[in-house]
OpenMM code with the backbone's topology and positions (N, CA, C; nanometers):
from openmm import Vec3, app, unit

residues = "UNK UNK UNK UNK UNK UNK UNK UNK UNK UNK UNK UNK UNK UNK UNK UNK UNK UNK UNK UNK UNK UNK UNK UNK UNK UNK UNK UNK UNK UNK UNK UNK UNK UNK UNK UNK UNK UNK UNK UNK UNK UNK UNK UNK UNK UNK UNK UNK UNK UNK UNK UNK UNK UNK UNK UNK UNK UNK UNK UNK UNK UNK UNK UNK UNK UNK UNK UNK UNK UNK UNK UNK UNK UNK UNK UNK UNK UNK UNK UNK UNK UNK UNK UNK UNK UNK UNK UNK UNK UNK UNK UNK UNK UNK UNK UNK UNK UNK UNK UNK UNK UNK UNK UNK UNK UNK UNK UNK UNK UNK UNK UNK UNK UNK UNK UNK UNK UNK UNK UNK UNK UNK UNK UNK UNK UNK".split()
positions = [
    Vec3(1.0253, -0.5030, 2.0527),
    Vec3(0.9593, -0.3967, 1.9891),
    Vec3(0.9061, -0.4386, 1.8627),
    Vec3(0.8117, -0.3552, 1.8032),
    Vec3(0.7601, -0.3894, 1.6675),
    Vec3(0.7070, -0.2478, 1.6135),
    Vec3(0.7094, -0.2398, 1.4779),
    Vec3(0.6559, -0.1226, 1.4194),
    Vec3(0.4986, -0.1361, 1.4328),
    Vec3(0.4458, -0.0278, 1.4874),
    Vec3(0.2923, -0.0298, 1.5064),
    Vec3(0.2158, -0.0035, 1.3745),
    Vec3(0.2606, 0.1020, 1.3093),
    Vec3(0.2032, 0.1361, 1.1770),
    Vec3(0.2907, 0.2186, 1.0930),
    Vec3(0.2559, 0.2189, 0.9676),
    Vec3(0.3230, 0.3178, 0.8760),
    Vec3(0.2148, 0.4047, 0.8186),
    Vec3(0.2473, 0.5375, 0.8028),
    Vec3(0.1474, 0.6289, 0.7563),
    Vec3(0.1907, 0.6883, 0.6156),
    Vec3(0.0894, 0.7039, 0.5324),
    Vec3(0.1143, 0.7612, 0.3971),
    Vec3(0.0055, 0.8596, 0.3633),
    Vec3(0.0548, 0.9778, 0.3171),
    Vec3(-0.0397, 1.0731, 0.2655),
    Vec3(-0.0789, 1.0360, 0.1222),
    Vec3(-0.2182, 1.0502, 0.0997),
    Vec3(-0.2736, 1.0103, -0.0312),
    Vec3(-0.3673, 1.1221, -0.0794),
    Vec3(-0.3826, 1.1232, -0.2155),
    Vec3(-0.4690, 1.2237, -0.2731),
    Vec3(-0.6132, 1.1843, -0.2542),
    Vec3(-0.6451, 1.0558, -0.2878),
    Vec3(-0.7817, 1.0124, -0.2837),
    Vec3(-0.7960, 0.9049, -0.1705),
    Vec3(-0.8446, 0.9486, -0.0560),
    Vec3(-0.8434, 0.8664, 0.0559),
    Vec3(-0.9357, 0.7411, 0.0438),
    Vec3(-1.0495, 0.7588, -0.0144),
    Vec3(-1.1460, 0.6451, -0.0366),
    Vec3(-1.0865, 0.5418, -0.1338),
    Vec3(-1.0282, 0.5907, -0.2382),
    Vec3(-0.9699, 0.4907, -0.3350),
    Vec3(-0.8601, 0.4192, -0.2768),
    Vec3(-0.7721, 0.4801, -0.2006),
    Vec3(-0.6550, 0.4195, -0.1310),
    Vec3(-0.7147, 0.3168, -0.0304),
    Vec3(-0.8133, 0.3538, 0.0463),
    Vec3(-0.8668, 0.2541, 0.1440),
    Vec3(-0.9206, 0.1320, 0.0678),
    Vec3(-1.0025, 0.1618, -0.0277),
    Vec3(-1.0627, 0.0466, -0.1084),
    Vec3(-0.9578, -0.0450, -0.1667),
    Vec3(-0.8464, 0.0081, -0.2072),
    Vec3(-0.7373, -0.0701, -0.2654),
    Vec3(-0.6788, -0.1750, -0.1713),
    Vec3(-0.6529, -0.1316, -0.0396),
    Vec3(-0.5927, -0.2221, 0.0578),
    Vec3(-0.6927, -0.3182, 0.1169),
    Vec3(-0.8237, -0.2752, 0.1205),
    Vec3(-0.9271, -0.3685, 0.1621),
    Vec3(-0.9520, -0.4760, 0.0628),
    Vec3(-0.9673, -0.4331, -0.0652),
    Vec3(-0.9954, -0.5286, -0.1704),
    Vec3(-0.8803, -0.6261, -0.1958),
    Vec3(-0.7618, -0.5761, -0.2110),
    Vec3(-0.6471, -0.6690, -0.2671),
    Vec3(-0.5716, -0.7281, -0.1538),
    Vec3(-0.5696, -0.6724, -0.0329),
    Vec3(-0.4775, -0.7162, 0.0734),
    Vec3(-0.5540, -0.7550, 0.1998),
    Vec3(-0.6858, -0.7742, 0.1842),
    Vec3(-0.7691, -0.8198, 0.2951),
    Vec3(-0.7549, -0.7360, 0.4291),
    Vec3(-0.7335, -0.6073, 0.4022),
    Vec3(-0.7302, -0.5104, 0.5134),
    Vec3(-0.8704, -0.4743, 0.5629),
    Vec3(-0.8771, -0.4300, 0.6853),
    Vec3(-0.9973, -0.3920, 0.7478),
    Vec3(-0.9845, -0.2416, 0.7932),
    Vec3(-1.0726, -0.1593, 0.7477),
    Vec3(-1.0605, -0.0145, 0.7715),
    Vec3(-1.1463, 0.0177, 0.8951),
    Vec3(-1.0940, 0.1117, 0.9696),
    Vec3(-1.1700, 0.1676, 1.0800),
    Vec3(-1.2669, 0.2712, 1.0305),
    Vec3(-1.3504, 0.3281, 1.1131),
    Vec3(-1.4257, 0.4469, 1.0693),
    Vec3(-1.3394, 0.5590, 1.0398),
    Vec3(-1.3732, 0.6342, 0.9458),
    Vec3(-1.2967, 0.7525, 0.8945),
    Vec3(-1.2798, 0.8584, 1.0103),
    Vec3(-1.1587, 0.9026, 1.0310),
    Vec3(-1.1337, 1.0085, 1.1222),
    Vec3(-1.1331, 1.1360, 1.0494),
    Vec3(-1.1971, 1.2366, 1.1057),
    Vec3(-1.2166, 1.3654, 1.0376),
    Vec3(-1.1749, 1.4778, 1.1473),
    Vec3(-1.0768, 1.5584, 1.1079),
    Vec3(-1.0491, 1.6760, 1.1823),
    Vec3(-1.0703, 1.7951, 1.0954),
    Vec3(-1.1882, 1.8497, 1.0990),
    Vec3(-1.2285, 1.9592, 1.0086),
    Vec3(-1.1447, 2.0822, 1.0363),
    Vec3(-1.0940, 2.1204, 1.1487),
    Vec3(-1.0110, 2.2395, 1.1687),
    Vec3(-0.8910, 2.2320, 1.1026),
    Vec3(-0.8315, 2.1093, 1.0756),
    Vec3(-0.7067, 2.0877, 1.0099),
    Vec3(-0.7140, 2.0436, 0.8699),
    Vec3(-0.8407, 2.0230, 0.8278),
    Vec3(-0.8624, 1.9604, 0.6955),
    Vec3(-0.8021, 1.8315, 0.6716),
    Vec3(-0.8020, 1.7512, 0.7824),
    Vec3(-0.7290, 1.6195, 0.7860),
    Vec3(-0.8382, 1.5073, 0.7995),
    Vec3(-0.8156, 1.4002, 0.7215),
    Vec3(-0.9019, 1.2803, 0.7348),
    Vec3(-0.8003, 1.1621, 0.7278),
    Vec3(-0.8468, 1.0453, 0.7864),
    Vec3(-0.7535, 0.9319, 0.7793),
    Vec3(-0.8381, 0.8048, 0.8023),
    Vec3(-0.7794, 0.6942, 0.7592),
    Vec3(-0.8199, 0.5549, 0.8031),
    Vec3(-0.7021, 0.4861, 0.8463),
    Vec3(-0.7328, 0.3912, 0.9370),
    Vec3(-0.6262, 0.2919, 0.9721),
    Vec3(-0.6739, 0.1576, 0.9086),
    Vec3(-0.5922, 0.0980, 0.8312),
    Vec3(-0.6167, -0.0319, 0.7747),
    Vec3(-0.5437, -0.1363, 0.8513),
    Vec3(-0.6104, -0.2335, 0.9169),
    Vec3(-0.5511, -0.3329, 0.9943),
    Vec3(-0.5436, -0.4595, 0.9179),
    Vec3(-0.4368, -0.5321, 0.9401),
    Vec3(-0.4166, -0.6682, 0.8707),
    Vec3(-0.4143, -0.7713, 0.9721),
    Vec3(-0.4372, -0.8960, 0.9239),
    Vec3(-0.4588, -1.0151, 1.0128),
    Vec3(-0.3395, -1.0298, 1.1145),
    Vec3(-0.2167, -0.9899, 1.0728),
    Vec3(-0.1062, -1.0195, 1.1668),
    Vec3(-0.0929, -0.9044, 1.2734),
    Vec3(-0.1798, -0.8005, 1.2719),
    Vec3(-0.1749, -0.6971, 1.3658),
    Vec3(-0.1108, -0.5717, 1.3131),
    Vec3(-0.0403, -0.5832, 1.1977),
    Vec3(0.0134, -0.4650, 1.1425),
    Vec3(-0.0886, -0.3696, 1.0936),
    Vec3(-0.0571, -0.2426, 1.0849),
    Vec3(-0.1515, -0.1375, 1.0388),
    Vec3(-0.0857, -0.0385, 0.9441),
    Vec3(-0.1689, 0.0194, 0.8571),
    Vec3(-0.1334, 0.1184, 0.7639),
    Vec3(-0.2251, 0.2408, 0.7876),
    Vec3(-0.1787, 0.3549, 0.8038),
    Vec3(-0.2547, 0.4712, 0.8211),
    Vec3(-0.2571, 0.5497, 0.6858),
    Vec3(-0.3675, 0.5651, 0.6318),
    Vec3(-0.3853, 0.6436, 0.5110),
    Vec3(-0.4384, 0.7827, 0.5499),
    Vec3(-0.3689, 0.8873, 0.5046),
    Vec3(-0.4053, 1.0181, 0.5481),
    Vec3(-0.4227, 1.1113, 0.4274),
    Vec3(-0.5067, 1.2141, 0.4487),
    Vec3(-0.5170, 1.3194, 0.3527),
    Vec3(-0.5377, 1.4540, 0.4310),
    Vec3(-0.4724, 1.5522, 0.3676),
    Vec3(-0.4914, 1.6852, 0.4160),
    Vec3(-0.5041, 1.7767, 0.2925),
    Vec3(-0.5979, 1.8660, 0.2964),
    Vec3(-0.6256, 1.9478, 0.1878),
    Vec3(-0.5156, 2.0318, 0.1447),
    Vec3(-0.4102, 2.0675, 0.2276),
    Vec3(-0.3022, 2.1594, 0.1974),
    Vec3(-0.1756, 2.0783, 0.1455),
    Vec3(-0.1894, 1.9419, 0.1420),
    Vec3(-0.0776, 1.8645, 0.0920),
    Vec3(-0.1159, 1.8196, -0.0457),
    Vec3(-0.0524, 1.8751, -0.1499),
    Vec3(-0.0850, 1.8320, -0.2850),
    Vec3(0.0327, 1.7934, -0.3667),
    Vec3(0.1472, 1.8252, -0.3255),
    Vec3(0.2674, 1.7949, -0.4022),
    Vec3(0.3229, 1.6547, -0.3667),
    Vec3(0.3688, 1.5769, -0.4635),
    Vec3(0.4275, 1.4488, -0.4412),
    Vec3(0.5205, 1.4154, -0.5585),
    Vec3(0.6201, 1.3327, -0.5211),
    Vec3(0.7175, 1.2912, -0.6225),
    Vec3(0.7404, 1.1358, -0.5942),
    Vec3(0.7318, 1.0569, -0.6954),
    Vec3(0.7496, 0.9148, -0.6811),
    Vec3(0.8733, 0.8632, -0.7545),
    Vec3(0.9606, 0.9650, -0.7782),
    Vec3(1.1008, 0.9235, -0.8370),
    Vec3(1.1862, 0.8860, -0.7121),
    Vec3(1.3101, 0.8374, -0.7406),
    Vec3(1.4052, 0.8110, -0.6293),
    Vec3(1.4384, 0.9374, -0.5457),
    Vec3(1.4302, 0.9230, -0.4189),
    Vec3(1.4453, 1.0322, -0.3305),
    Vec3(1.4815, 0.9778, -0.1877),
    Vec3(1.5339, 1.0548, -0.0999),
    Vec3(1.5557, 1.0074, 0.0348),
    Vec3(1.4131, 0.9910, 0.0974),
    Vec3(1.4022, 0.8958, 0.1891),
    Vec3(1.2787, 0.8794, 0.2572),
    Vec3(1.2070, 0.7493, 0.2111),
    Vec3(1.0812, 0.7453, 0.2198),
    Vec3(1.0023, 0.6295, 0.1854),
    Vec3(1.0288, 0.5822, 0.0436),
    Vec3(1.0519, 0.4489, 0.0295),
    Vec3(1.0841, 0.3855, -0.1018),
    Vec3(0.9725, 0.2907, -0.1356),
    Vec3(0.9421, 0.2035, -0.0382),
    Vec3(0.8288, 0.1049, -0.0677),
    Vec3(0.7948, 0.0404, 0.0661),
    Vec3(0.6862, -0.0282, 0.0722),
    Vec3(0.6683, -0.1289, 0.1757),
    Vec3(0.6309, -0.2589, 0.1214),
    Vec3(0.6421, -0.3616, 0.1866),
    Vec3(0.6177, -0.4980, 0.1418),
    Vec3(0.4988, -0.5538, 0.2202),
    Vec3(0.4178, -0.6280, 0.1482),
    Vec3(0.3023, -0.7024, 0.2066),
    Vec3(0.3192, -0.8511, 0.1712),
    Vec3(0.3364, -0.9318, 0.2774),
    Vec3(0.3449, -1.0795, 0.2569),
    Vec3(0.2100, -1.1372, 0.2345),
    Vec3(0.1914, -1.2111, 0.1269),
    Vec3(0.0571, -1.2778, 0.0975),
    Vec3(0.0705, -1.4304, 0.1177),
    Vec3(0.1852, -1.4764, 0.1662),
    Vec3(0.1990, -1.6147, 0.2158),
    Vec3(0.2611, -1.7203, 0.1221),
    Vec3(0.2268, -1.7125, -0.0065),
    Vec3(0.2796, -1.8172, -0.0978),
    Vec3(0.3208, -1.7583, -0.2276),
    Vec3(0.4010, -1.8256, -0.3046),
    Vec3(0.4489, -1.7829, -0.4341),
    Vec3(0.3281, -1.7724, -0.5301),
    Vec3(0.2417, -1.8813, -0.5178),
    Vec3(0.1196, -1.8826, -0.6043),
    Vec3(0.0370, -1.7611, -0.5792),
    Vec3(0.0157, -1.7163, -0.4530),
    Vec3(-0.0625, -1.5966, -0.4294),
    Vec3(-0.0017, -1.4713, -0.4801),
    Vec3(0.1414, -1.4686, -0.4732),
    Vec3(0.2069, -1.3544, -0.5295),
    Vec3(0.1782, -1.3377, -0.6778),
    Vec3(0.1852, -1.4550, -0.7435),
    Vec3(0.1529, -1.4514, -0.8855),
    Vec3(0.0088, -1.4095, -0.9168),
    Vec3(-0.0788, -1.4766, -0.8465),
    Vec3(-0.2294, -1.4531, -0.8771),
    Vec3(-0.2574, -1.3065, -0.8490),
    Vec3(-0.2114, -1.2455, -0.7326),
    Vec3(-0.2476, -1.1112, -0.7015),
    Vec3(-0.1804, -1.0180, -0.8015),
    Vec3(-0.0509, -1.0402, -0.8380),
    Vec3(0.0122, -0.9531, -0.9319),
    Vec3(-0.0645, -0.9444, -1.0648),
    Vec3(-0.1039, -1.0622, -1.1225),
    Vec3(-0.1738, -1.0642, -1.2444),
    Vec3(-0.3120, -1.0002, -1.2271),
    Vec3(-0.3793, -1.0226, -1.1173),
    Vec3(-0.5123, -0.9551, -1.0947),
    Vec3(-0.5011, -0.8074, -1.0961),
    Vec3(-0.3947, -0.7597, -1.0221),
    Vec3(-0.3723, -0.6139, -1.0164),
    Vec3(-0.3409, -0.5573, -1.1588),
    Vec3(-0.2631, -0.6335, -1.2309),
    Vec3(-0.2333, -0.5841, -1.3699),
    Vec3(-0.3597, -0.5802, -1.4551),
    Vec3(-0.4386, -0.6904, -1.4411),
    Vec3(-0.5662, -0.6968, -1.5209),
    Vec3(-0.6632, -0.5840, -1.4734),
    Vec3(-0.6479, -0.5400, -1.3562),
    Vec3(-0.7314, -0.4321, -1.3089),
    Vec3(-0.6809, -0.2910, -1.3335),
    Vec3(-0.5632, -0.2872, -1.4123),
    Vec3(-0.5105, -0.1629, -1.4543),
    Vec3(-0.3942, -0.1046, -1.3714),
    Vec3(-0.3455, -0.1750, -1.2737),
    Vec3(-0.2362, -0.1269, -1.1953),
    Vec3(-0.1072, -0.1633, -1.2636),
    Vec3(-0.0068, -0.0788, -1.2502),
    Vec3(0.1271, -0.0970, -1.3197),
    Vec3(0.2126, -0.1907, -1.2441),
    Vec3(0.2569, -0.2938, -1.3157),
    Vec3(0.3542, -0.3935, -1.2480),
    Vec3(0.4935, -0.3376, -1.2846),
    Vec3(0.5700, -0.3081, -1.1761),
    Vec3(0.7043, -0.2586, -1.1934),
    Vec3(0.7971, -0.3729, -1.2149),
    Vec3(0.7767, -0.4880, -1.1425),
    Vec3(0.8579, -0.6111, -1.1659),
    Vec3(0.7722, -0.7287, -1.1433),
    Vec3(0.7763, -0.8239, -1.2389),
    Vec3(0.6976, -0.9455, -1.2294),
    Vec3(0.7514, -1.0376, -1.1237),
    Vec3(0.6678, -1.1272, -1.0863),
    Vec3(0.7094, -1.2284, -0.9765),
    Vec3(0.8450, -1.2947, -1.0083),
    Vec3(0.9341, -1.2980, -0.9141),
    Vec3(1.0617, -1.3495, -0.9370),
    Vec3(1.1298, -1.3779, -0.7950),
    Vec3(1.2453, -1.4521, -0.8032),
    Vec3(1.3249, -1.4692, -0.6853),
    Vec3(1.4335, -1.3609, -0.6973),
    Vec3(1.4419, -1.2791, -0.5933),
    Vec3(1.5445, -1.1670, -0.6022),
    Vec3(1.6797, -1.2175, -0.5564),
    Vec3(1.7772, -1.1331, -0.5778),
    Vec3(1.9157, -1.1755, -0.5394),
    Vec3(1.9363, -1.2076, -0.3925),
    Vec3(1.8463, -1.1504, -0.3102),
    Vec3(1.8571, -1.1781, -0.1654),
    Vec3(1.7610, -1.2836, -0.1205),
    Vec3(1.7056, -1.3515, -0.2204),
    Vec3(1.6253, -1.4776, -0.1903),
    Vec3(1.4752, -1.4571, -0.1659),
    Vec3(1.4248, -1.3371, -0.1803),
    Vec3(1.2795, -1.3183, -0.1622),
    Vec3(1.2096, -1.3623, -0.2863),
    Vec3(1.0852, -1.4022, -0.2787),
    Vec3(0.9988, -1.4201, -0.4014),
    Vec3(0.9101, -1.3120, -0.3914),
    Vec3(0.9028, -1.2202, -0.4911),
    Vec3(0.8230, -1.0955, -0.4879),
    Vec3(0.7909, -1.0425, -0.6242),
    Vec3(0.7032, -0.9583, -0.6306),
    Vec3(0.6723, -0.8656, -0.7404),
    Vec3(0.6641, -0.7276, -0.6840),
    Vec3(0.6573, -0.6342, -0.7719),
    Vec3(0.6459, -0.4905, -0.7280),
    Vec3(0.5403, -0.4233, -0.8182),
    Vec3(0.4399, -0.3582, -0.7583),
    Vec3(0.3386, -0.2821, -0.8286),
    Vec3(0.3316, -0.1399, -0.7819),
    Vec3(0.2633, -0.0604, -0.8540),
    Vec3(0.2260, 0.0784, -0.8139),
    Vec3(0.0806, 0.0767, -0.7780),
    Vec3(0.0487, 0.1322, -0.6498),
    Vec3(-0.0935, 0.1367, -0.6207),
    Vec3(-0.1565, 0.2617, -0.6925),
    Vec3(-0.2856, 0.2917, -0.6677),
    Vec3(-0.3590, 0.3934, -0.7347),
    Vec3(-0.2940, 0.5385, -0.7155),
    Vec3(-0.2124, 0.5504, -0.6116),
    Vec3(-0.1500, 0.6780, -0.5803),
    Vec3(-0.0090, 0.6862, -0.6386),
    Vec3(0.0423, 0.5733, -0.6957),
    Vec3(0.1797, 0.5711, -0.7481),
    Vec3(0.2778, 0.5247, -0.6425),
    Vec3(0.2365, 0.4744, -0.5330),
    Vec3(0.3226, 0.4259, -0.4339),
    Vec3(0.3702, 0.2817, -0.4678),
    Vec3(0.4998, 0.2520, -0.4471),
    Vec3(0.5574, 0.1260, -0.4792),
    Vec3(0.5340, 0.0271, -0.3722),
    Vec3(0.4684, -0.0836, -0.4019),
    Vec3(0.4389, -0.1883, -0.3054),
    Vec3(0.4967, -0.3268, -0.3525),
    Vec3(0.5732, -0.3861, -0.2657),
    Vec3(0.6250, -0.5243, -0.2917),
    Vec3(0.5227, -0.6228, -0.2409),
    Vec3(0.4992, -0.7249, -0.3260),
    Vec3(0.4171, -0.8384, -0.2819),
    Vec3(0.5052, -0.9549, -0.2679),
    Vec3(0.5084, -1.0020, -0.1413),
    Vec3(0.6075, -1.1079, -0.1195),
    Vec3(0.5360, -1.2362, -0.0696),
    Vec3(0.6085, -1.3525, -0.0874),
    Vec3(0.5509, -1.4813, -0.0404),
    Vec3(0.5687, -1.4919, 0.1084),
] * unit.nanometer
topology = app.Topology()
chain = topology.addChain("A")
for resn in residues:
    res = topology.addResidue(resn, chain)
    for name in ("N", "CA", "C"):
        topology.addAtom(name, app.Element.getBySymbol(name[0]), res)
C-alpha cells in the first residue's frame, strides 16, 4: 500500500498552487471546478508519484494553525542537505517564515521547517 495523496483546504488556491510548483517542482493539473458546491481544486504531482490536493470551498473560512488534533505537517524530501539549506534560505528571502533552521533532529533527520503562504507547516528533508 501507499498513500495516494494528501488534501488541504486553502484560502487562496492559485497562490498555494504556485508555491508548490515553484519551490517543490510540483506539476499542477487543470483546475477542477464544481460550481454547485463552490468547490475548486488542483492536484499537484511530484516526481516520485506522490500528490497533494489543494482545495478551496467558499463556505470554509475558519482555520487554526496552533497545536490541535489532526494535521500537524507534511514533509517533502528534496534529496540532499545542501538542497534543504538552499531552499530554506530561498524561502526565507522570499518572505516565508522559517520555524526551524536546517539541522539534524534527535531522530536523525536533516530538516528545516517553514510555513507556507497559508500558514501550514512543511518540513523540508534531505
